[in-house]
N, C-alpha and C positions, 0 to 999 in steps of 0.2 A: 433835852435830847435822848434818844433811847440809846442805852449802851449796851442792851442784851439782846442776842439772838437765840431763840429757842427752836431747835432745828429737829424735826422726827421724820427719821427715814421710815415710810411706811409700807409694810407689806402684809403683815397680819390683821384680819379684823376681830379676832377673837376678845382681845382684851383694849381693844383701841379706844372705845366711848370713854373709859375710865382713866384713861391717859390725858384724853382730850378734855374732860370734864376737869381734871386736877390743874390744867394749863388755866382754862377759863375760870377757875375759883380764886386766882391770885390775887392777894390783897393789894399787891401793887401791879398796875397792867402796863406798865412802861416798859415792855418789849416787844419784839419782832417776832412773829410765828411763822417759820417755814416749815412747809410739809411737802416731801418729795415722794409722789408714788411710784414704786418700783415695779410697775408693770403687774400689781396685784390681780387676782381674780375678782376681789371684792371691792366696789366703788367706795371709799371713805367718805365723801362728798356728804351725803344725808346725815353721817354722823357729826362732821365738822360743822355743817351749817345749825345745827341744833344749839350750838353753842356759840359760834362765831359769826359775824356778817363777813361778808366776802371783802370788805375793804381791811379788815381786820387781820387777814393772815394772807400769805404768798403760798401759792400750791402749784407744783408741777406735776405733770401726769407724764410720766417716762414711760415709752412704748418697749424699751428694750430692759429687761432685767439683768442690771448690773450686780446686785446684791448676792446672786446667784454664782457669779464669778469671783466676786470679792467686794466684802461688805465695805472696806473702805473706798472703794470707788464708788459707789452709792452715796456715801456721806460726802464725798469730794465734790460730786457734780451738784448737791444741793448748796454745799459751803461757796461754791463760786458766786453765788447771788448774796451773800452774806456781807452787809457793809456796817454792821455794828462791830465795837471794839472788843466784845467778848461774846461768845457763844457755847451754848450746850447742847450736845447730842442726846437726845432723850429717847430710847427705846419705844417702840409702839405699844408697849405692854406694861410700861413702868410709869411710876406716879410720883409727882412732886407734892411736897406739903404746900399748903396755902400760902406761907410766908417766905416760900423759895426766893422770889424774885426780890421781895423786901429786904431780906437778909444779905442778898447778893449787892444791893445798891448800899448797904450799910457798909459792907466790907471793901467797896471800891476805894474810898480814899486810903486806909491803910495798905492796900496793895498798890496803889499808884506810888504812895511815899517809899515802900520798901521794895520797888520794882518787881514785885510777885506777878508772874504769869499764869499760874493756875489754881484755882480754887477748887477744894474737894469738900465734900459735905458728907455727915454722917449718912449710912444709909441702912436699911432694913432688908433682908430677904424675905418677899411673900411667895405663899402658892396661888394656886390657879383658883382658889375660892377666898383670895385676899387674907388668908390666916398667917400670922407673923410666925416666921420659922427662927430669926437669928438677926441680932443689931451688932452694926461694926461701928464704934465709938472709941475713938483712941485716946482720947482726954487731953488732947494738947492743941496748943494754939497756932504751932506749924508743923510739919511733916518734911523732913528733906527728902527729896524725889530719889537720889541715889539709895538712901537708908532704906527707904520704902520698899523699893524695888528689890532690895537683898532680902528683906523679910519676907516680902510677899513669896517670892522664890522659894524660901525655908518653910512656907506654908504658916508663917506666923500672923501674917495679916491679909485682909481681902481686899478687892477692889474691883469696879467694873466700869464701865463707860459713863453711865447715866448719871453718877452723882459727882462730875467734874465740870467746871466751867473753864474754857480755856482762851487765854488773849487771842485774839485773830491774826494780830500780826505775827505773832511765834508760829501759829499753823501756815500761815502763808508762807514763812522762811523755811519751815522742815517739811511740812505734808505729813500724812501718814503713811505708815511702812504696810504695804501690801504682803498681809501673810495671810495664808489660808483661813477662812471662816472669821479674819480679823482676831486671831485667837492670840492675843499679846500685843495685838497694834497699839491698843490703848495703855498698855504699859509703857511701851517705848514712846508714846505721845506724851506721857506724865514725866519722862526724862527730857526729851528735847524741847517739849514746848514750856518746860519750867526754866531751861537752860540748867539743868542738872543742879537746881539751886532748891531754896525752899518752897513749899506749897502753904497757902494759907486754908487753916482748917475751920471750917465753919460748921459748929456744933448747935447752934440755935434754929436750924431747920434741918430737913432730912429728906431724903429719896428712898420711895419704895421699889426696889428691884425685883422683878416676877421672876420665880424660877417654876417653870411648868415643864411638861412631856413635849411640849411644841417649840420650846425654847433652845437655842443650843446650849446654854450653860445646863439645862434642865434634863436633856434627852441623854440616856446611856447608849443610843443606838449610834451615835457618833461619837464613841469616846476615841476609836481607833483614829478619826480624822481629827480629833482635837489633840490627841498625842503627836501626831505627826504635825502639826502646825505649830505645837508649843515647840518642838525641835527645830522648827525655822527659826520662831522666836528667839532660842538659844543662838543660833547662828547669826542672826542679825545683831543680836546683843553683844557678840564677840566683834565681828568685824566692823561693826559700826560706832558702839560705845564704850568698849573695853578700857580706854584711857581715863575714863571718869570712876571706876572702880577699884577696890583693893586688890592685890594680886592673887592673893589667897582664893578670894571669891571667882575670880575669873577661871582660876586653874579648874575649881569645882565645876564651873559651867561647861569648859572645854571638855573635861573628862565623862560629864553627863552626856554632851552633845555625841562625841567619839562612840560611847557605849551604846546609846541608843541607835546611832546609825548602824553598828555592828550587830545588835542584837536583831534589827528590823531588815537589815539586808538593804539600807539605805545608803545613796551615794554620799560622801561627804566632801565638804569643800575644801580645796587645801588652804583657803583664806584664814581659815581658824588658826592654823600653824604659825603664821605670819605675827601673832601676839606674843609668842614666845621670840621670834626675832627681834621685833621692835624691843623687847626688854634685854636684849643682848643675851638670851640664853639658848644658845647654840646647840646645846647637848640635848633640851628638851623640843626644840625647833626641828631637830633631825629625827629623833624618836617620833614626834607628830606626824612629820611627813611619811615615815614608815608605816604607821599606824593607818593612817589615811589611805596610802596606796594598798594596803592589805584589804581595808574595808571596801573600797571601790573595785578591787580585782573580784571580791566575792558578789558584788553588785552587779558586775558585767556577767560573771558566770550565771547567777540566777538569770538573767534575763535570755541567756539562749535557751 
C-alpha cells in the first residue's frame, strides 16, 4: 500500500524538469504523484511525459490561478485529492535525493510508534545553476516544533516547505494558514500539524531548495511584501498559537508586531492584546489596547 503522496503545485517551467527528474529517479517508487497546474502559461505535460506514464501520476489542469491570490489555496485544492497517509509539498523548482522516499518508509515505523506527525529532512540551498549555497543539518534525531519555531524566529535555524512530510490527518484537522505569499504558512503548519510536539529529523536523505531570482525566497523585489506577510504570521502566532510558547517569547513577538505596524502605518488587530488578558496581566492588556488604538488612528489618518 502506498503511504506517501508527493504533491507538486506547478506554475514555473524554468527548473521543473529537474524537479520531475528527481521524483522519477527515486529508488523506491512506492508513492503517488499529484501535479496541479495553477493556470501556468507553460504546459508541463511534455516534461512530465518524458519521465512518467499517464497512469503513474494524477494531473489537475486548473483554469484559475489561485497561487496568485494565496499559495496555500493552490496547495489545498490539490490536497483535496490526496488519499495517502502522508504527503510532501514539493516546490516546482526543488529537488529530492534519490533515497528520499526510501528513507521515508524506513522512518514510518518509528513515527507511528511515537505518534510523530511531521518528518523533516536535511536540506541544501542551491542557486539557479545548481551550485550549492548552504546546508542545514541540525545533527539530532528529534526537533521540537515549538523550540524550532522560536529558534527560527530568532534567526538561529532555517526551514522551508519542501523538506517536510506531513501526516495527512493532521492537515485535514488544521489546514494551512492563509498568509500572503504563504510566508510563514509552513512554519505554522509545523506547529499545528505536529501537535506542537516533536518532529522526526531525517539526516540520511535531503532536499535541495532552489534560491533564484524568480523564487519568492530569492527575489529582493518582493522584500516589502514578504515583510508585511511576516507580520501577518506574527499576528496569527499570537492570536492562534500563543498558549504553546513561553511568555517571554510571546511578549517579544507582540512587541515586534506592534512596532512593525507603527513603523509601517498598518492597522493592528486588537486580538493580540488579549494575550495579556488571558494571562491576567491587566496593566499590560490596557497598555497594548492603548498602543493599538494609537497605531490604528495613524493608519486611519494616513488613508485620508
